[in-house]
All heavy atoms as an XYZ file, in Angstrom:
741
protein
N     -13.665     10.531    -32.504
C     -12.975     10.992    -31.470
C     -13.362     12.518    -31.291
O     -13.426     13.232    -32.262
C     -11.459     10.986    -31.700
C     -10.643     11.453    -30.567
S      -8.880     11.164    -30.984
C      -8.316     12.828    -30.609
N     -13.508     12.917    -30.129
C     -13.850     14.373    -29.872
C     -12.982     14.918    -28.698
O     -12.649     14.058    -27.780
C     -15.300     14.637    -29.462
N     -12.529     16.025    -28.721
C     -11.745     16.719    -27.699
C     -12.061     18.197    -27.547
O     -12.467     18.806    -28.412
C     -10.290     16.512    -27.893
O      -9.932     17.126    -29.213
N     -11.862     18.650    -26.324
C     -12.028     20.020    -26.165
C     -10.850     20.861    -26.668
O      -9.686     20.447    -26.441
C     -12.423     20.449    -24.716
C     -11.415     20.071    -23.741
O     -10.206     20.393    -23.958
N     -11.775     19.579    -22.539
N     -11.005     21.936    -27.244
C      -9.867     22.778    -27.697
C      -9.872     24.096    -26.984
O      -8.819     24.857    -27.065
C      -9.929     23.074    -29.138
O     -11.220     23.632    -29.421
C      -9.685     21.696    -29.974
N     -10.878     24.373    -26.170
C     -10.820     25.563    -25.084
C     -12.050     25.397    -24.229
O     -12.789     24.356    -24.173
C     -10.915     26.939    -26.029
O     -12.377     27.080    -26.441
N     -12.295     26.342    -23.456
C     -13.444     26.414    -22.597
C     -14.783     26.599    -23.289
O     -15.770     26.291    -22.805
C     -13.349     27.382    -21.506
O     -13.320     28.768    -22.154
N     -14.648     26.958    -24.632
C     -15.856     27.092    -25.376
C     -15.867     26.444    -26.760
O     -16.680     26.838    -27.616
C     -16.275     28.608    -25.401
O     -15.233     29.172    -26.160
C     -16.486     29.244    -24.181
N     -15.082     25.430    -27.043
C     -14.883     24.859    -28.256
C     -14.597     23.370    -28.211
O     -13.867     23.052    -27.298
C     -13.889     25.696    -29.251
O     -12.745     25.617    -28.738
N     -14.973     22.635    -29.232
C     -14.678     21.131    -29.349
C     -14.273     20.962    -30.864
O     -14.744     21.570    -31.679
C     -15.973     20.398    -29.072
C     -16.695     20.497    -27.689
C     -17.916     19.783    -27.632
C     -15.653     20.110    -26.622
N     -13.561     19.851    -30.923
C     -12.962     19.335    -32.229
C     -13.433     17.949    -32.293
O     -13.273     17.181    -31.440
C     -11.468     19.459    -32.291
C     -10.969     18.811    -33.501
C     -10.916     19.685    -34.769
O     -10.992     20.879    -34.661
N     -11.035     19.078    -36.042
N     -14.044     17.554    -33.513
C     -14.475     16.225    -33.693
C     -13.842     15.674    -34.874
O     -13.829     16.400    -35.931
C     -16.059     16.222    -33.917
C     -16.564     14.757    -34.119
C     -16.838     16.846    -32.683
N     -13.221     14.490    -34.868
C     -12.538     13.786    -35.926
C     -13.068     12.478    -35.969
O     -13.336     11.761    -35.031
C     -11.084     13.693    -35.675
C     -10.466     15.122    -35.543
O     -10.516     15.944    -36.288
N      -9.897     15.388    -34.305
N     -13.076     11.856    -37.232
C     -13.469     10.470    -37.389
C     -12.891      9.825    -38.608
O     -12.333     10.546    -39.599
C     -15.088     10.379    -37.543
C     -15.522     11.148    -38.711
C     -15.835     10.585    -39.900
C     -16.041     12.433    -38.638
N     -16.298     11.662    -40.710
C     -16.407     12.831    -39.934
C     -15.971     13.551    -37.736
C     -16.903     14.026    -40.342
C     -16.447     14.697    -38.141
C     -16.905     15.013    -39.331
N     -12.943      8.571    -38.608
C     -12.259      7.786    -39.686
C     -13.326      7.462    -40.732
O     -14.368      7.892    -40.665
N     -12.867      6.693    -41.756
C     -13.723      6.236    -42.797
C     -14.722      5.162    -42.270
O     -14.444      4.432    -41.397
C     -13.116      5.593    -44.033
C     -12.180      6.570    -44.738
C     -11.536      6.035    -46.008
O     -12.117      5.069    -46.615
O     -10.402      6.447    -46.239
N     -15.939      5.115    -42.911
C     -16.884      4.043    -42.555
C     -16.366      2.726    -43.125
O     -15.788      2.637    -44.295
C     -18.265      4.316    -43.237
C     -19.163      3.210    -42.990
C     -18.780      5.613    -42.635
N     -16.191      1.590    -42.278
C     -15.626      0.456    -42.854
C     -16.470     -0.108    -44.040
O     -17.735      0.118    -44.066
C     -15.898     -0.604    -41.653
C     -16.021      0.231    -40.535
C     -16.548      1.607    -40.932
N     -15.895     -0.676    -45.070
C     -16.534     -0.996    -46.361
C     -17.782     -1.859    -46.118
O     -18.812     -1.551    -46.789
C     -15.589     -1.702    -47.255
C     -16.129     -1.956    -48.587
C     -16.280     -0.920    -49.477
C     -16.468     -3.273    -48.933
C     -16.937     -1.254    -50.790
C     -17.156     -3.599    -50.145
C     -17.470     -2.574    -51.110
N     -17.725     -2.848    -45.323
C     -18.991     -3.630    -45.143
C     -20.200     -2.858    -44.614
O     -21.350     -3.261    -44.850
C     -18.637     -4.759    -44.258
C     -17.124     -4.808    -44.140
C     -16.581     -3.392    -44.497
N     -19.949     -1.777    -43.967
C     -20.939     -1.010    -43.423
C     -21.459      0.196    -44.350
O     -22.481      0.744    -44.058
C     -20.566     -0.308    -42.085
C     -20.311     -1.375    -40.979
O     -20.868     -2.497    -41.028
O     -19.423     -1.059    -40.106
N     -20.840      0.419    -45.346
C     -21.144      1.461    -46.380
C     -22.497      1.023    -47.185
O     -22.476     -0.174    -47.588
C     -20.061      1.704    -47.256
C     -18.892      2.372    -46.564
C     -17.711      2.647    -47.646
O     -17.995      2.791    -48.857
N     -16.450      2.931    -47.055
N     -23.317      1.878    -47.332
C     -24.609      1.453    -47.973
C     -24.657      2.215    -49.349
O     -25.668      2.578    -49.856
C     -25.692      1.932    -47.271
C     -25.809      1.294    -45.829
C     -27.055      1.898    -45.068
C     -26.093     -0.206    -45.925
N     -23.589      2.417    -50.043
C     -23.321      3.207    -51.193
C     -22.065      4.131    -51.199
O     -21.298      3.991    -50.292
N     -22.036      4.950    -52.123
C     -20.915      5.923    -52.170
C     -21.201      7.080    -51.094
O     -22.200      7.821    -51.395
C     -20.703      6.477    -53.551
C     -20.300      5.200    -54.599
C     -19.526      7.438    -53.590
C     -20.295      5.639    -56.084
N     -20.325      7.108    -50.212
C     -20.511      8.205    -49.181
C     -20.297      9.535    -49.678
O     -19.167      9.649    -50.340
C     -19.697      7.826    -48.018
C     -20.160      6.609    -47.354
C     -19.721      9.014    -46.937
C     -19.327      6.063    -46.224
N     -21.167     10.509    -49.462
C     -21.011     11.871    -50.003
C     -20.575     12.736    -48.979
O     -19.952     13.850    -49.189
C     -22.383     12.333    -50.601
C     -22.869     11.492    -51.679
C     -22.069     11.718    -52.922
N     -22.664     10.958    -53.979
C     -22.045     10.701    -55.134
N     -20.897     11.041    -55.270
N     -22.730      9.955    -56.134
N     -20.834     12.480    -47.648
C     -20.502     13.268    -46.534
C     -21.073     12.701    -45.285
O     -21.527     11.600    -45.108
N     -20.959     13.612    -44.199
C     -21.431     13.128    -42.822
C     -22.208     14.234    -42.201
O     -22.211     15.350    -42.529
C     -20.180     12.958    -41.979
C     -19.173     11.924    -42.681
C     -18.206     12.415    -43.549
C     -19.275     10.521    -42.150
C     -17.384     11.413    -44.072
C     -18.456      9.712    -42.795
C     -17.475      9.970    -43.725
O     -16.650      9.143    -44.270
N     -23.090     13.689    -41.366
C     -23.931     14.742    -40.516
C     -23.385     14.529    -39.044
O     -23.267     13.406    -38.608
C     -25.299     14.350    -40.560
C     -25.958     14.669    -41.918
C     -27.298     15.201    -41.923
N     -27.987     14.948    -43.242
C     -27.644     15.347    -44.451
N     -26.481     16.108    -44.477
N     -28.242     15.056    -45.444
N     -23.175     15.603    -38.378
C     -22.642     15.610    -36.982
C     -23.750     16.222    -36.125
O     -24.220     17.342    -36.465
C     -21.452     16.336    -36.961
C     -20.926     16.258    -35.424
C     -20.348     15.872    -37.874
N     -24.316     15.426    -35.158
C     -25.271     15.978    -34.293
C     -24.719     16.149    -32.956
O     -23.988     15.306    -32.466
C     -26.571     14.910    -34.118
C     -27.055     14.436    -35.553
C     -28.070     13.382    -35.225
C     -27.761     15.545    -36.342
N     -24.971     17.323    -32.352
C     -24.452     17.582    -30.968
C     -25.569     18.238    -30.085
O     -26.323     19.036    -30.652
C     -23.349     18.521    -31.209
C     -22.676     18.802    -29.754
S     -21.210     19.862    -29.880
C     -21.907     21.371    -30.223
N     -25.605     17.889    -28.881
C     -26.509     18.421    -27.817
C     -25.835     18.341    -26.480
O     -24.928     17.639    -26.173
C     -27.911     17.778    -27.861
C     -27.858     16.244    -27.564
C     -27.859     15.812    -26.354
C     -27.610     15.219    -28.450
N     -27.820     14.413    -26.305
C     -27.626     14.012    -27.632
C     -27.299     15.161    -29.844
C     -27.414     12.723    -28.097
C     -27.172     13.791    -30.377
C     -27.188     12.687    -29.475
N     -26.446     19.198    -25.653
C     -25.953     19.244    -24.250
C     -26.432     17.889    -23.675
O     -27.544     17.490    -23.874
C     -26.628     20.457    -23.446
C     -26.009     21.777    -23.716
C     -26.579     22.815    -22.847
N     -26.426     24.192    -23.536
C     -27.277     24.607    -24.394
N     -28.354     23.975    -24.790
N     -26.970     25.857    -24.934
N     -25.567     17.199    -22.954
C     -25.931     15.800    -22.515
C     -27.156     15.827    -21.628
O     -27.851     14.751    -21.577
C     -24.692     15.314    -21.908
O     -23.752     15.212    -22.731
N     -27.457     16.823    -20.924
C     -28.666     16.865    -20.037
C     -29.941     17.289    -20.853
O     -30.905     17.365    -20.176
C     -28.335     17.677    -18.828
C     -28.170     19.177    -19.159
O     -28.098     19.592    -20.379
N     -28.127     19.971    -18.194
N     -29.795     17.466    -22.119
C     -30.902     17.945    -22.909
C     -31.078     17.044    -24.155
O     -30.951     17.634    -25.240
C     -30.879     19.364    -23.206
C     -30.963     20.232    -22.087
C     -30.783     21.748    -22.396
O     -30.410     22.086    -23.564
N     -31.081     22.554    -21.384
N     -31.180     15.662    -24.042
C     -31.062     14.919    -25.262
C     -31.948     15.031    -26.276
O     -31.776     14.663    -27.434
C     -31.104     13.358    -24.725
O     -32.326     13.157    -24.052
N     -33.182     15.626    -26.006
C     -34.262     15.851    -26.938
C     -33.952     17.112    -27.781
O     -34.779     17.617    -28.674
C     -35.605     15.757    -26.457
O     -35.779     16.799    -25.554
N     -33.019     17.888    -27.407
C     -32.744     19.298    -27.874
C     -31.380     19.348    -28.722
O     -30.430     19.822    -28.127
C     -32.886     20.327    -26.838
C     -33.215     21.688    -27.313
O     -33.570     21.942    -28.502
N     -33.092     22.629    -26.391
N     -31.539     19.082    -30.009
C     -30.209     19.231    -30.858
C     -29.853     20.515    -30.801
O     -30.575     21.512    -31.364
C     -30.553     18.665    -32.308
C     -31.043     17.133    -32.345
C     -29.332     18.777    -33.149
C     -30.030     16.237    -31.787
N     -28.603     20.751    -30.573
C     -27.992     22.022    -30.397
C     -27.338     22.461    -31.848
O     -27.385     23.603    -32.260
C     -26.946     22.146    -29.348
C     -26.149     23.379    -29.237
C     -27.208     24.543    -28.729
C     -25.133     23.302    -28.099
N     -26.614     21.487    -32.392
C     -26.009     21.689    -33.632
C     -26.204     20.465    -34.551
O     -26.209     19.365    -34.165
C     -24.481     21.744    -33.549
C     -23.948     22.922    -32.586
C     -23.994     24.273    -33.271
N     -23.767     25.285    -32.379
C     -22.524     25.882    -32.023
N     -21.583     25.483    -32.700
N     -22.448     26.753    -31.202
N     -26.526     20.710    -35.876
C     -26.650     19.687    -36.812
C     -25.861     20.107    -38.086
O     -26.390     21.071    -38.732
C     -28.213     19.625    -37.161
C     -28.505     18.440    -38.232
O     -27.445     17.913    -38.812
N     -29.656     18.250    -38.467
N     -24.675     19.606    -38.205
C     -23.741     20.146    -39.212
C     -23.470     19.055    -40.266
O     -23.504     17.867    -39.999
C     -22.409     20.538    -38.600
N     -23.327     19.542    -41.441
C     -23.074     18.669    -42.647
C     -21.508     18.947    -42.996
O     -21.200     20.054    -43.213
C     -23.919     18.927    -43.828
O     -25.248     18.776    -43.434
C     -23.510     18.048    -44.957
N     -20.843     17.882    -43.158
C     -19.426     17.906    -43.585
C     -19.305     17.061    -44.868
O     -19.630     15.825    -44.893
C     -18.449     17.257    -42.476
C     -16.941     17.235    -42.954
C     -18.654     18.070    -41.186
N     -18.855     17.710    -45.913
C     -18.729     16.970    -47.191
C     -17.321     16.298    -47.338
O     -16.312     16.873    -46.808
C     -19.001     17.995    -48.330
C     -20.363     18.524    -48.404
C     -20.538     19.519    -49.526
C     -21.489     17.407    -48.421
N     -17.260     15.215    -48.146
C     -15.899     14.609    -48.385
C     -15.142     15.575    -49.073
O     -15.517     16.433    -49.925
C     -16.162     13.255    -49.086
C     -16.738     12.099    -48.462
C     -16.939     10.896    -49.311
C     -15.845     11.755    -47.255
N     -13.862     15.545    -48.970
C     -12.949     14.560    -48.261
C     -12.899     14.788    -46.824
O     -12.115     14.099    -46.159
C     -11.640     14.609    -48.954
C     -11.539     16.140    -49.339
C     -12.991     16.567    -49.684
N     -13.334     15.885    -46.272
C     -13.229     16.198    -44.800
C     -13.736     15.078    -43.851
O     -14.891     14.681    -44.221
C     -13.741     17.589    -44.498
C     -13.240     18.775    -45.321
C     -13.903     20.112    -45.058
C     -11.634     18.920    -45.137
N     -13.263     14.957    -42.800
C     -13.743     14.105    -41.717
C     -13.364     14.742    -40.378
O     -12.922     14.040    -39.304
C     -13.093     12.756    -41.860
C     -13.615     11.913    -42.980
C     -13.407     10.449    -42.933
N     -12.096     10.051    -42.764
C     -11.198      9.872    -43.705
N     -11.535      9.927    -44.886
N      -9.913      9.594    -43.384
N     -13.684     16.005    -40.207
C     -13.376     16.815    -38.934
C     -14.282     18.050    -39.021
O     -14.687     18.525    -40.046
C     -11.920     17.138    -38.839
N     -14.602     18.428    -37.767
C     -15.365     19.774    -37.669
C     -15.081     20.326    -36.266
O     -14.773     19.569    -35.219
C     -16.874     19.449    -37.847
C     -17.626     20.894    -37.790
C     -17.392     18.572    -36.796
C     -19.066     20.659    -38.357
N     -15.131     21.580    -36.149
C     -14.887     22.294    -34.931
C     -16.222     23.030    -34.601
O     -16.972     23.548    -35.564
C     -13.848     23.355    -34.990
O     -12.530     22.716    -35.185
N     -16.523     23.002    -33.339
C     -17.792     23.675    -32.837
C     -17.198     24.746    -31.860
O     -16.385     24.527    -30.924
C     -18.724     22.760    -32.097
C     -19.378     21.832    -32.985
C     -18.987     20.486    -32.924
C     -20.337     22.227    -33.847
C     -19.627     19.543    -33.803
C     -21.052     21.265    -34.648
C     -20.640     19.972    -34.670
N     -17.714     26.063    -31.994
C     -17.252     27.091    -31.060
C     -18.496     27.720    -30.430
O     -19.597     27.387    -30.743
C     -16.483     28.163    -31.790
O     -17.214     28.650    -32.903
N     -18.161     28.670    -29.621
C     -19.223     29.401    -28.796
C     -20.125     28.421    -27.907
O     -21.328     28.605    -28.070
C     -20.175     30.296    -29.756
C     -19.255     31.448    -30.341
C     -20.084     32.506    -31.107
N     -20.344     31.786    -32.404
C     -20.896     32.325    -33.456
N     -21.292     33.590    -33.342
N     -21.073     31.794    -34.586
N     -19.554     27.481    -27.302
C     -20.283     26.625    -26.492
C     -20.225     27.063    -25.056
O     -19.464     27.998    -24.787
C     -19.641     25.154    -26.590
C     -19.649     24.642    -28.036
C     -18.926     23.210    -28.089
C     -21.071     24.445    -28.502
N     -20.873     26.430    -24.342
C     -20.777     26.738    -22.769
C     -19.608     26.121    -22.137
O     -19.261     25.117    -22.373
C     -22.083     26.302    -22.054
C     -23.364     27.008    -22.513
C     -24.597     26.473    -21.851
O     -24.431     25.971    -20.667
O     -25.660     26.622    -22.314
N     -18.894     26.898    -21.119
C     -17.776     26.340    -20.508
C     -18.259     25.305    -19.529
O     -19.290     25.309    -19.008
C     -17.244     27.535    -19.623
C     -16.573     28.646    -20.482
S     -15.634     29.648    -19.368
C     -16.827     30.563    -18.419
N     -17.307     24.335    -19.323
C     -17.507     23.156    -18.407
C     -18.705     22.519    -18.649
O     -19.525     22.287    -17.739
C     -17.177     23.565    -17.008
C     -16.688     22.496    -16.225
C     -15.718     21.646    -16.435
C     -17.421     22.195    -15.103
C     -15.225     20.625    -15.637
C     -17.146     21.175    -14.180
C     -15.966     20.412    -14.613
O     -15.620     19.396    -13.656
N     -19.062     22.114    -19.811
C     -20.433     21.580    -20.108
C     -20.309     20.245    -20.910
O     -19.450     20.209    -21.813
C     -21.276     22.455    -21.028
O     -21.466     23.768    -20.251
C     -22.661     21.937    -21.270
N     -20.995     19.197    -20.528
C     -20.937     17.962    -21.340
C     -21.827     18.121    -22.555
O     -22.942     18.453    -22.407
C     -21.582     16.831    -20.443
C     -20.550     16.414    -19.347
O     -19.319     16.274    -19.554
N     -21.216     16.107    -18.141
N     -21.281     17.634    -23.571
C     -21.856     17.528    -24.902
C     -21.912     16.180    -25.406
O     -20.868     15.489    -25.409
C     -21.317     18.557    -25.967
C     -21.466     19.968    -25.552
C     -20.648     20.712    -24.885
C     -22.697     20.579    -25.988
C     -20.739     21.961    -24.515
C     -22.900     21.844    -25.673
C     -22.006     22.661    -25.103
O     -22.220     23.882    -24.700
N     -23.018     15.817    -26.009
C     -23.014     14.461    -26.646
C     -23.044     14.589    -28.189
O     -23.738     15.495    -28.747
C     -24.412     13.701    -26.270
O     -24.417     13.548    -24.745
C     -24.505     12.279    -26.854
N     -22.237     13.653    -28.827
C     -22.047     13.799    -30.237
C     -22.370     12.480    -30.875
O     -21.923     11.442    -30.478
C     -20.699     14.269    -30.512
C     -20.466     15.736    -29.797
C     -20.418     14.321    -32.109
C     -18.946     16.075    -29.887
N     -23.068     12.399    -32.023
C     -23.267     11.378    -32.822
C     -23.046     11.868    -34.281
O     -23.224     12.891    -34.634
C     -24.660     10.793    -32.675
C     -24.944      9.916    -31.537
C     -26.317      9.366    -31.592
O     -27.212     10.054    -31.567
N     -26.368      8.080    -31.553
N     -22.547     10.817    -35.103
C     -22.517     11.120    -36.536
C     -23.050     10.074    -37.281
O     -23.056      8.812    -36.892
C     -21.032     11.571    -36.930
C     -19.953     10.665    -36.779
C     -19.599     10.037    -38.016
C     -18.790     11.528    -36.132
N     -23.282     10.429    -38.614
C     -23.788      9.356    -39.527
C     -23.314      9.752    -40.918
O     -23.017     10.975    -41.217
C     -25.268      9.175    -39.449
C     -26.066     10.467    -39.809
C     -26.369     10.701    -41.217
C     -27.346     10.419    -39.015
N     -23.012      8.707    -41.810
C     -22.678      9.147    -43.147
C     -23.969      9.088    -43.996
O     -24.855      8.483    -43.680
C     -21.658      7.934    -43.647
N     -23.842      9.780    -45.246
C     -24.958      9.763    -46.022
C     -24.459      9.620    -47.451
O     -23.309      9.905    -47.841
C     -25.881     11.177    -45.886
C     -25.267     12.317    -46.214
C     -25.181     12.800    -47.553
C     -24.539     13.085    -45.325
C     -24.536     14.078    -47.854
C     -23.929     14.320    -45.604
C     -23.870     14.771    -46.909
N     -25.379      8.985    -48.243
C     -25.214      8.786    -49.690
C     -26.241      9.548    -50.489
O     -27.141     10.181    -49.830
C     -25.280      7.242    -50.102
O     -26.635      6.931    -49.882
C     -24.447      6.422    -49.160
N     -26.382      9.446    -51.710
C     -27.403     10.168    -52.482
C     -28.767      9.553    -52.164
O     -29.750     10.100    -52.371
C     -27.145     10.044    -54.041
C     -25.911     10.922    -54.338
C     -26.991      8.605    -54.565
N     -28.768      8.318    -51.695
C     -30.033      7.578    -51.396
C     -30.495      7.876    -49.940
O     -31.548      7.560    -49.662
C     -29.752      6.090    -51.562
C     -29.416      5.744    -53.045
C     -30.410      4.850    -53.671
C     -29.992      4.622    -54.992
N     -30.897      3.631    -55.742
N     -29.685      8.448    -49.114
C     -30.244      8.675    -47.716
C     -29.061      8.519    -46.643
O     -27.877      8.449    -47.121
N     -29.568      8.669    -45.467
C     -28.650      8.451    -44.374
C     -28.442      7.074    -43.822
O     -29.276      6.308    -43.798
C     -29.202      9.405    -43.192
C     -29.270     10.831    -43.652
C     -29.831     11.705    -42.448
O     -30.468     11.080    -41.572
O     -29.560     12.926    -42.562
N     -27.295      6.839    -43.332
C     -26.920      5.585    -42.665
C     -27.190      5.584    -41.221
O     -27.846      6.590    -40.669
N     -26.728      4.648    -40.544
C     -26.971      4.443    -39.053
C     -26.151      5.492    -38.321
O     -24.967      5.788    -38.643
C     -26.716      3.066    -38.601
C     -27.583      2.007    -39.280
O     -28.718      2.327    -39.402
N     -27.057      0.892    -39.628
N     -26.700      5.995    -37.150
C     -25.897      6.778    -36.345
C     -24.857      6.082    -35.598
O     -25.082      4.957    -35.166
C     -26.810      7.473    -35.300
C     -27.822      8.549    -35.877
C     -28.758      9.098    -34.775
C     -29.784      9.922    -35.396
N     -30.804     10.400    -34.302
N     -23.875      6.693    -35.289
C     -22.779      6.143    -34.490
C     -23.228      6.042    -33.049
O     -24.186      6.654    -32.562
C     -21.490      7.018    -34.537
O     -21.699      8.323    -34.013
N     -22.458      5.258    -32.265
C     -22.649      5.339    -30.839
C     -22.311      6.798    -30.343
O     -21.426      7.401    -30.804
C     -21.761      4.305    -30.234
C     -22.157      2.856    -30.336
C     -23.380      2.483    -29.812
O     -23.888      2.901    -28.710
O     -24.217      1.703    -30.594
N     -23.118      7.188    -29.342
C     -22.836      8.554    -28.860
C     -21.586      8.626    -28.063
O     -21.302      7.612    -27.336
C     -24.032      8.885    -27.962
C     -24.804      7.604    -27.658
C     -24.432      6.607    -28.851
N     -20.885      9.760    -28.206
C     -19.824     10.010    -27.309
C     -20.061     11.226    -26.576
O     -20.790     12.115    -26.962
C     -18.396      9.989    -28.092
C     -18.426     11.260    -29.105
C     -18.035      8.761    -28.711
C     -17.179     11.552    -29.683
N     -19.467     11.414    -25.308
C     -19.550     12.528    -24.594
C     -18.188     13.105    -24.359
O     -17.233     12.638    -24.058
C     -20.172     12.144    -23.165
C     -20.242     13.483    -22.244
C     -21.552     11.541    -23.321
N     -18.200     14.544    -24.583
C     -16.908     15.340    -24.298
C     -17.357     16.599    -23.529
O     -18.560     17.085    -23.588
C     -16.248     15.651    -25.689
C     -17.094     16.511    -26.569
C     -14.900     16.259    -25.448
N     -16.444     17.058    -22.806
C     -16.710     18.193    -21.844
C     -15.846     19.336    -22.281
O     -14.526     19.172    -22.523
C     -16.564     17.827    -20.385
C     -17.004     19.109    -19.574
C     -15.207     17.477    -20.080
C     -17.192     18.626    -18.109
N     -16.340     20.661    -22.348
C     -15.579     21.793    -22.655
C     -14.704     22.025    -21.307
O     -15.017     21.558    -20.227
C     -16.376     22.960    -22.935
O     -17.412     23.158    -22.027
C     -17.050     22.802    -24.327
N     -13.582     22.822    -21.500
C     -12.762     23.080    -20.377
C     -13.521     24.053    -19.421
O     -14.453     24.686    -19.759
C     -11.481     23.960    -20.880
C     -10.465     23.042    -21.346
O     -10.456     21.763    -21.162
O      -9.508     23.538    -22.119
N     -12.879     24.046    -18.146
C     -13.571     24.681    -17.110
C     -13.488     26.147    -17.148
O     -14.280     26.945    -16.833
C     -12.962     24.208    -15.727
C     -13.689     24.646    -14.673
C     -13.278     23.928    -13.331
O     -12.499     22.985    -13.371
O     -13.719     24.472    -12.275
N     -12.309     26.734    -17.670
C     -12.140     28.208    -17.688
C     -11.387     28.657    -19.058
O     -11.025     27.697    -19.841
C     -11.405     28.666    -16.544
C      -9.984     28.142    -16.230
O      -9.450     27.684    -17.298
O      -9.470     28.137    -15.187
N     -11.205     29.825    -19.210
C     -10.520     30.326    -20.393
C      -9.010     30.302    -20.592
O      -8.600     30.871    -21.297
N      -8.362     29.488    -19.608
C      -6.831     29.505    -19.676
C      -6.405     28.770    -20.839
O      -7.031     27.771    -21.327
C      -6.431     28.714    -18.376
C      -6.653     29.616    -17.188
C      -6.219     28.878    -15.947
C      -6.441     29.684    -14.651
N      -6.140     28.992    -13.453
């Protein structure tokens, strides 16, 4: 789940990976984010270590669509990416 928290910031939260989909002991998550109209240009690539399952992004552009995907990783490597979600920052600084 992602939501805008201001005209220049977003909050991303997620739940645990279902047990049948886990490929080992999960160590953390990678969050990929880009402007939706520039899919080949990753804007942010953040690592979140357990036990956290949330991240905030700031200093973004106002009223802009961002696409976000995440994946879990273990000591052996990365899992599959989630389905992409799109969230938009607020229109102004109110």
